[in-house]
C-alpha positions, 0 to 999 in steps of 0.5 A: 406756091412759096419757095419751098414748093408749098401752096397754102389756102385757108378760106373759111376754116378749111386747111389746104396744104400741098407739098411737092413729092420731093418734100413729101418723100423727105417728110414722110421718111421722118414719119410726119404729116405732109398734106391735108385737105380737110375741114378743121372740124374733121382733121383730127378724126383721121389718122393720115399716117395709118398703116393703110395710108402709109402703104399708099405713100410707099407705093407712090415713093417706090414706083416709077409712076410715069412707067405704070400702065393704066388701070388698077394696081393692087397694093393690099387687096380691096383696102389699098389699090391704085388706079392709073389714068391718063386724060386731058384736063377740061374746064372746071365748069364742065365737071361735077364734084365727086365723093366717095364713102368708102375710100380716101383718094391719095391723088398723085400727078405723074406728069402734067398739071391740073387743078383740083377743086375741093368742097365739104359734102355738107350742103352740096346739091346731089347731081347723081345718087351714090353708086355703091358698086363704084363708091361715088356720087356726084355733086354740083359745085358750090361757089367758092370751092377751094382749089389746089393746082397739082404739078407733076410729083405732088399729091393731095389726100382727100378724105371721104367727107370732102367732095373733089373735082380733079382734072380741071385746067390749071392754066390757060389751056388743057394739058395731058395728065397722067395720074395715080389715084391710090384708093385707101379704105377709110 
């Protein structure tokens, strides 16, 4: 992470920019993109400032995330809603990558710290077939995957063409995390 609170990683034509939430608030208020996790080939296919994604950013900016109860919070019906959860991080090897067809994930850590691994779907080995009712499939992890560490107040916007593995131990030991995942219809 640099002195401005950003972490950057560009392995093999992938772009990963991570801004802390204070920076996100400042930049988002000016109408500028703040975070992108996508392959260079797919980045221009998405409008990261669409009205639906803006609703997610506003929800995250205007709510006390630490005070939200666990469970679903409606923002705009089935188009935009938040899932609030708490868990302890685990070793990355204990988890599978997940991917969604219908929704972007806007993941924001409210408290704690976690590592999220990200990989393009193309070429991944399926571990659990797509569940249409719950909009997810599971995949085996490639080596290497792109990783980002999210601290409290940091977000990741994950598009449908990328699989992700949240909830991984970021440092030496598991920690308790409270997280808000805003689901935004693609």
